[in-house]
C-alpha positions in Angstrom: 5.3 15.7 -10.6 1.8 15.9 -12.2 0.7 14.8 -15.7 0.4 17.7 -18.2 -2.4 17.5 -20.7 -1.1 16.8 -24.2 1.9 14.8 -23.1 2.0 11.1 -23.9 0.5 8.7 -21.3 3.0 7.9 -18.5 5.2 10.9 -19.4 6.1 13.6 -16.9 7.5 16.9 -18.3 10.4 19.1 -17.5 12.7 17.3 -15.1 13.4 14.1 -17.0 13.9 16.1 -20.2 16.4 18.4 -18.4 18.2 15.3 -17.1 18.4 13.8 -20.5 20.3 16.8 -21.8 22.5 16.7 -18.7 23.4 13.1 -19.3 24.2 13.9 -23.0 26.7 16.5 -21.8 28.1 14.2 -19.2 28.8 11.4 -21.6 30.3 13.8 -24.1 32.6 15.4 -21.5 33.5 12.1 -19.9 33.9 9.3 -22.5 33.7 5.9 -20.9 32.9 7.6 -17.5 32.3 4.3 -15.6 35.4 2.5 -16.9 35.7 -0.7 -18.8 35.0 -3.2 -16.1 31.4 -4.5 -15.6 29.5 -3.5 -12.5 29.1 -6.1 -9.7 25.3 -6.4 -10.4 26.1 -7.2 -14.1 28.5 -10.0 -13.1 25.9 -11.4 -10.8 23.2 -11.1 -13.5 25.2 -12.8 -16.2 25.7 -15.8 -14.0 22.1 -15.9 -12.9 20.8 -15.5 -16.5 23.1 -18.3 -17.7 22.0 -20.6 -15.0 18.3 -19.9 -15.9 19.0 -20.8 -19.5 18.4 -17.3 -20.9 19.2 -16.9 -24.6 19.5 -13.1 -24.7 19.7 -10.1 -22.3 17.9 -6.8 -22.9 19.8 -4.0 -21.1 17.9 -0.8 -20.3 19.9 2.3 -19.6 23.1 0.8 -21.0 25.0 4.1 -21.1 28.4 3.7 -22.7 28.1 -0.1 -22.4 30.4 -1.6 -19.8 27.7 -4.0 -18.7 26.3 -4.7 -22.2 29.8 -5.6 -23.4 30.1 -8.0 -20.4 26.9 -9.8 -21.4 28.1 -10.0 -25.0 31.4 -11.4 -23.9 29.5 -14.0 -21.9 27.9 -15.1 -25.1 24.5 -13.4 -24.9 23.0 -11.4 -27.8 22.3 -8.0 -26.2 19.7 -5.6 -27.4 20.8 -2.4 -25.5 18.9 0.8 -25.0 19.7 4.3 -23.6 18.3 7.8 -24.0 21.8 9.2 -24.7 22.9 8.9 -28.4 26.4 9.9 -27.2 26.7 7.1 -24.7 25.4 4.6 -27.3 27.9 5.7 -29.9 30.6 5.0 -27.4 29.1 1.6 -26.9 29.0 0.9 -30.7 32.7 1.9 -31.0 33.8 -0.3 -28.1 31.8 -3.2 -29.4 33.5 -2.9 -32.8 36.9 -2.6 -31.2 36.3 -5.7 -29.2 34.8 -7.8 -32.0 31.4 -7.9 -30.4 29.3 -5.8 -32.8 27.4 -8.8 -34.1 26.1 -9.6 -30.6 24.8 -6.1 -29.8 21.7 -4.3 -31.2 21.9 -0.7 -29.9 18.7 1.5 -29.9 18.1 5.0 -28.6 15.1 4.8 -26.3 13.5 7.0 -23.6 12.5 4.8 -20.6 9.3 6.8 -20.4 8.2 5.4 -23.8 6.9 1.9 -24.6 9.6 -0.6 -25.3 10.0 -1.2 -29.1 9.7 -5.0 -28.6 6.9 -7.6 -29.0 5.2 -9.2 -26.1 7.0 -12.1 -24.5 10.1 -11.7 -26.7 13.1 -11.7 -24.3 14.3 -14.1 -21.6 16.1 -11.6 -19.3 16.2 -7.9 -18.6 18.9 -5.9 -16.8 18.9 -2.3 -15.6 21.6 -0.8 -13.4 20.3 2.3 -11.7 17.9 3.2 -14.5 14.7 2.9 -12.5 16.0 5.3 -9.9 16.7 8.1 -12.3 14.5 11.2 -12.6 11.3 9.2 -13.1 8.1 9.7 -11.2 6.5 6.7 -9.4 3.9 6.7 -12.2 6.6 6.5 -14.8 8.5 3.7 -13.0 5.3 1.7 -12.7 4.7 2.1 -16.5 8.3 1.0 -17.2 8.0 -2.1 -15.0 4.8 -3.0 -16.8 6.6 -2.8 -20.1 9.4 -5.0 -18.7 6.7 -7.5 -17.7 5.1 -7.3 -21.1 8.3 -8.2 -23.1 9.5 -10.9 -20.7 8.7 -14.5 -21.6 7.2 -16.8 -18.9 9.9 -17.7 -16.4 11.9 -14.7 -17.6 14.2 -12.8 -15.1 14.5 -9.1 -14.3 17.5 -7.9 -12.4 17.7 -4.2 -11.6 19.4 -1.9 -9.1 18.1 1.2 -7.4 19.4 3.7 -4.8 17.3 3.5 -1.7 16.1 5.9 1.0 19.1 5.0 3.3 21.5 6.6 0.8 23.3 9.8 2.1 22.0 11.8 -0.9 18.3 11.1 0.0 17.0 14.2 1.4 20.0 16.3 0.3 20.1 18.9 -2.4 17.0 20.0 -4.3 13.8 18.1 -3.7 11.4 17.6 -6.5 8.8 15.6 -4.6 8.0 11.8 -5.0 11.3 10.9 -3.3 13.3 12.6 -6.1 16.3 14.6 -5.0 18.8 16.4 -7.2 22.4 16.7 -6.1 25.4 17.8 -8.1 23.2 18.1 -11.2 21.9 14.5 -11.1 18.3 13.8 -10.0 17.6 10.4 -8.3 14.4 8.7 -7.3 15.2 7.0 -4.0 13.3 3.8 -3.4 11.6 2.8 -0.2 11.2 -1.0 0.5 7.5 -0.5 0.1 8.0 0.7 -3.5 10.2 -2.3 -4.3 7.5 -4.6 -3.0 4.7 -2.8 -4.8 6.5 -3.0 -8.1 7.0 -6.7 -7.7 3.3 -7.5 -7.0 2.2 -10.5 -8.9 5.8 -11.6 -9.7 8.3 -13.7 -7.8 10.6 -11.4 -5.8 13.4 -13.8 -5.3 16.1 -11.5 -3.9 16.6 -8.0 -2.5 20.3 -7.6 -1.9 21.8 -4.5 -0.3 25.2 -3.3 -1.5 27.3 -0.2 -1.8 29.0 1.3 -4.9 31.3 4.2 -5.5 33.1 6.6 -3.2 30.2 8.2 -1.4 29.3 5.3 -1.2 26.0 5.0 -3.0 23.6 2.7 -1.2 21.6 0.4 -3.4 19.5 -2.7 -3.6 20.0 -5.4 -6.3 16.5 -6.7 -7.0 15.8 -10.0 -8.8 12.3 -10.8 -10.0 11.0 -13.7 -12.0 8.0 -13.8 -14.2 5.6 -16.7 -13.3 4.9 -19.3 -16.0 
């Protein structure tokens, strides 16, 4: 994936835009596709953020909101973003049904764009499998830089990524840069070297391997802290 003149800085064309449309269709065809229960990483993150004294949790790539709703039920105000308006509408509806609408601020946002937040404005950031979507390494680096920008000193960043030990890594259609498309979904598979590089200058406190789903998907849950 190479930068095309005329596109915004950090933006790679074509594949991510195609994936955006694919996710829109997927959310429309499969409402609440991941179910109502929070992911295991979200349960971990809610406890870790509470222990650290976080006041709010920014979720990136919230989808239809099973994890954002979990953070809200745990008492956190949750600004939640995703690039699928369809998924976010499902989140808004679920939040209203559960009496949590006042704890959620939902915003459509493409992860390739700067975050619409001031510097040092949030205590905690959570992203479950967002960084390993159809993003180039360059775009991932830009996104991580944005997370660092909006985190306050001593803020925590918990995110998960599929890694190069996953069965789908190397299968399907290759797009270069460790991005492989299988079943219509493109994934950037992370090496441990990439994890370490993205954490440079920050406290990498935990890299926890785990499996999820029926394949199963093989992932790392990564916890970073911003130095004071």
